[in-house]
N, C-alpha and C positions, 0 to 999 in steps of 0.2 A: 403626557405623552406616553402612549402606550407601545411597546416594543414587542413585536411577535417572532421568536425563533422557531421554526420547523425543523426538528431534526436535535434528536439526546447525545450526541456525541461528543467527542471533543471539538468541532468548532462551533457547536450550538455552543455547550460549556462554556468556553473559551467567548465569546462572542456576548454571553451573560454577564460574565466578571466584568470585563471591557467595561460593559455598559455602565453596572453596577458603581465601577468606578468614576466616572464621571456625573452618572445622575441619580441620586439618593433616593429621589421621589417617584422616581416613573414608572411604572407597572411594566413587568416582565413577563411575559409568557412564554412557556417552553413546553413545547409539541414534541412526543417520540412517541412511535409504534412499536419501541420495542420495550417487551412485558418486564426487562430488567434493568431498563435507565442506561445511567451512563456505563461503563467499565471500559476497560483497557482491551482494544481492538488485538494490538500485538500480542499480548500475554496470554490469548487462547492457544497457543502454539503450545506453550509452558504447563498448561491446565493441562492438553491433552495427552503430554509425556508425561504426567503425571510430578514435576516437578514445582509446579505451583497450584496450589489449593483456591477452588473459585472464590472464597470469599477475599483473598487479596487481589484479585481483579479490580475488586471497586475500591480506587482509590479519596473519592468523596464521600465523608460520613453524611448523614442527615442534617446536623449542625450546621458541615461547609454549606448545604444548599438553605438552608434557615437564615442565615446569614446573607445572603443573595435576595433575601423576599421575592423568591420567585413563587409564582401560579404557575402550576407544574400539569399539564393533563395528558393522559394514556390515550393518545387515541388518533385518527389517521386523517390527514387534512385530506382532501377529494378534490375541491376548486380555489383558484387563485381569481379575485376578480380586483384588479391593477386600476381600475375606472376610480370603482367605490373603495377601496382602500377596504376590502373584506375577503376572507375565506371561508371556506365552509368545513367545518372538521365533525368527523363521527368517532362517536354517536351524540357532540355537544351543541352543533346548529352552527352558528351564523357569527363571526365574532368579526370586530372590528380591529385594525391596525394605522397607528401611523408610520412606522418603520417595521420592516419584514425583512426575517433573512429565510435563505433556502441554505440549510446545510443538510439534507436528505441524506447524501449520501453516496452509494452505490450497492447494488447487489450482484451476486455471483452469475455471470454466464450461464445458462442451465443446460445438459445436455440435450442432443437431438437424438441422441442412438434409443432404437425400439428398444420395450423393457425398460426405458428411465425413469418411471414412475414405480417401479418394483419396490416394495419394503424393504430395506435396506443399500438403497442408491442416496449419498448424501455427499453434502458440502459441508465446507465450513467459512461460514458468513457471519454468525453470530454466535452467542453463548449458549442458545437454544439448538444448534445444530451440534457444537461440543460437548453438549449433554448428550443428544442422542446418540453420538459416533462412541463416546466413553459408554453408553449400555449396550451399543449393539458389538464394541470389543470384546465385552464378556465372553460374548458367546461364539461370535465367530473365530474360527480358527485360521482363515487364508481371507484376503483383501488383494482387488485389484486400486491400483491409483492412476488415475487418467489425468493428462494434463501436466503443464508447468508454470516455472515460477516459482516464486518462494510460498505461495500457500501450497501446493503440490509436495515440496517437499517437508512443509509443516504434515501434512497428514501422513506422508511417508513413515517418516519418523516417530509420530504420535501413535500410530500403531504399531510399530515394530517395538518400541519402549513399551508398549501393554501387551507383547507374546504374542500379534497375530501375525502370521505370515504375508509378506506384501510382496506383490507383483507389480513393478512400475512400467506402465506404453511410453513408451516416448514416440510420437509418428517419426522425425526423422531421427537423425545419425548420434545425436548428443542432445546435451541440459541445455536449455534455455541460451541458444546459441544467438540470440539478439543482446544479450548483455554479457556472458561472459566467452570467451576466448575460446577455443580447442582444450589447451593445458588446463586452466580453469573446471571445464567442465570432465573433463577426465578425471581430475582431480573429486571434484564430487561423486560420478558416480563409483570408483573404486572407492572409497568410503562407505559408500551406501550397499555395497557387493561384499562389503568387510563385514557390515552388521547383521547379514544374512539376506539381504533385499535382492530378489532377482531380478534384473534390468532385461526389458521388454526392448531394445531399438527397430527402428520403422516397422511398428507396429499400431495398427489402429481395429478400435473395438468398431465391429458392426451388429451388434444385438448382445443384450445384456439378458439374461435365460431366466425363469424364474420356475419356480415351482409353487404354487397354494399362495401364489401372491409375494412371495420372498426370494431375493436373487439368490441362484444355485453356479452360476458362469454367466464368462462372458466368451463367446466367440470373437475371433479376430478375424481381420480382412485376409488371413493367408489361411484361413480354412484350421486354425487352431480352436479347441476350446479351454480355457480355462479356467478352474472350481474353486467359486470362492463365497464366502457369505456376504459381503458386504465389496460394493463398489464405491470408492472416496472419487471426488474429481473438482476441477481446481484449473479451468481453461478461461478465464478470462471476468473480470466486471464488467459494468456499464452504469456510468451515472444515471442516478436516478433523476431523468428529463422529463416524464412527463407531465407535472405537475406546470413547469414552467413552458413547454408545449403549447398547451390546451390554454396557460393564459396569455400566451402571444409575446412572451420573451425572445430573445435570438436568443438560440440554442446552435450547436453543432454538435462534436462529442458530448459535451459539456455544458452548462449556462455561461453563455460567453459574459467576462466582467470587464472592465474597465482598472484603471490604475487602483482606485478607491474600493474596489469589489462590488460596484454597483452591476447593477444591468441595466437591461434596456430600456425598463421599467421605471418612473419616479420613485421612490422612497421601498426596492424592494432589494434587496444583496443577494450574493450566494457565495460561500466559503466551503470549502472544504474537499471532496473526492467529486461534488458536482460542480463543481466551478474549473470552470476553463480559463487560467490567467495567463498575461503575457508573460514570454521568457526572453530577459533580454539575452541569452547565450545563445539563442535560436533566430532572435526576432519571429517568434510564433507561438500563439497560444495554445497550451499543453494542460495535459491533464496529468495529474502527481496522486499518488492514493498513497500518502507519508504522511506519519501519524505528526511531525513538527509543521512541515506545510500548513495541513489543515488544524493545528490551534495556533497557528501565527496571523494566519486568513482567517481564523473566527477572532481573532484579538481585535484585528485590523479591522474589520468589518465594522464590529461594537463599537469601535471609537469613532468611524465615517457615521454609524445612526446615529450617534448624540452629539454630531455636528464639529467634532474634534476632527477635521479634515487630516487623513492621517493615510499616505501612500503606499502601497502593498510592493514590494521590491522584491519581487523572487529569486532566492540566493539559489547556487549548485545542489540539487537534490542530493539528500544524504542519507543515507540507512546504513544502520549495523546489523546486521541479523545473525543468524547461523542457518551456515548451508553443512547438511550433513553431519554438524557434529563440529563444522569449522565455523568460528568467526571472523566474519566476512565486513567488509564494509566499502559499500560505493557511493564514488562523490562522482560528480559532474557528468561529463559527457565519457559513455567508454563503450559503446555499441553501437548497432547499424542495421536495419531489414527487420526484416519478420521472421517469427518463430513459431512453426506449425501447431504446436502444443498449445498458443495462449489466440484467442481473439481480444485482441487491443492490449488493452492495461490489466495488470493484474495488481493483487493488494501487496503491499508494501514497494510498489513499484514506480517510475517515473519516465513519460514519454521522451523528458531530456535525455536521459542516459542512452537513447537512441538515435539521438541526431548528432551523433558523431562530425565535426567538420574534418577539413584534411586535416591531419595531425600525425606524427609519428611516434611510434610505437618505443618505449625502455621498458625492461622487463626481467625479473631475477628472481631465483628463488625453490624451491622442492616442494613436496608433496605435502607440507605441513606450513609451512611460511611461504609467501609468495608476495609478488608488490608488481601489479602494471601501472605505466604513469604514459597518460596520454598528453602531448608534448605540442604545443603550439610553438609560432613564431618569439613570442616573447613570456609566455606565461603556463603551466601549466591547465590541460581544458579538463581532465577526470584521472582517475585514478580506481584503483580496484585494490583493495588489501585483504592479504586472506593468510589468518594464523597469529603470528605475532601483531599486535594493534597500536605499538608504540606511536609509528608517526601517521597512524588514523586523522590525529587531532588537526598535528600540522597540517598534512596534507588537504584537510577540510578548509584550514584558515585561506592557505596558500592558494587555492583554487576559487573559493569565494570570495577573496581580498584581490585578486587576480595579482599578485606579487610578482614580479618579472626574475625571472629567472635568465637574464640573457647571460650571464655572468657564469651558469653552469649547466647551460643546457649542452654545449659541445661535450662535455663532462660526463653527460647522464645517455648520450646518443653513440658514446665507445662503445666495442664489442666487450660485452663481460663485465660494464663500469658495475662497482658496486656500489647501486643507488641507493640501495636505504641509507647508508653513511655519507655518502654525496648528499640525500636532501637532511637527512637531522644536522650534518655541520652546518649547509646554509640555513638551513632555520634558526639556528642558534647566534647566527650572527647575526641576520634578520632582526629577529629580535630586538638585541643588544641595541642594532643599530635605531631601532624607531621604537625602543623604550621613550615614554614620556616622562 
């Protein structure tokens, strides 16, 4: 049996590990076009801010890969032939497969602003991007950051940490408005301002100005010119569906898969950013761009590729991230609508977060510690925890497992309710009652 995995990220590597756990003799071919292979994409933010050396981004050693008995190819797959079970790889030529996994991830949406091809216009998609930003930051005194979501803040904070004066452009009146509420957004922007970041609300770039091929400034829609030596953008990502489309697989925003992560073609599976999976919370097929789900999807796909029929059950999306220095956990459904600073989904994001059903809101906290709960009829639907993370894991369990909160629902919805204490006490009691 020959297993071919296209993509050397977390989904691809998790699939290889799962395959090898079930089949010690089968051939596994792992194909990737990232020159650095497998590393932590979430760790790039900490590399950018000088908190993590690039060597620590690589969690797997050569010995780890040797034990998997992989045949690793650095190349680009240009064609899939589902009928003949073959792929075309540059520069290796034609390869046969018995089972194929698409774990090709996503790519940053490009700026269409005139001047976007100038030297000094950067994104944060992979390690090579991060290294280029670090190199440019040594000389650039000022930078403009354009976009929304987690990656935009990673760029703002990383450049600020390296001593670059940052101007942050937001088209609307606040940050990430389809996930955060007004107060949460205000807290984030205030922390950025305290760190010296210049926030430009209701600001849209219309031209990136250059001199001798290099960035020297940005002209805005309202006629201002901001001088800078670098422009960093994070306006969203798009799943890399081109191979699947050309092969005739069913696609929407991503590659559509069933509960076993099978595509519409026999013996072809998909996992990670590129896969559009069924979400039982919303009843829709959604995209995630989160490390945990990508790893779990890769593992599940790998097991199914070996014949170990395993259902992928998407749990409530969960991410612990850092926004303007504040540790923030986002769980389940917490927002809705569109954000004019993003095209589609961002990295570290989930479409489920923005598919909020009818819910009542309970919230408390101040500028450092803040808690917001989305409350359904019998269970919690979502939560945002900023600052103190004591309740992060309990809330994840309660939302993922659909814990019945009927007995405390009225208390949570009372004016000025101590919701953190109510949740903590209820979680303690619930665990005692359900201890096995």
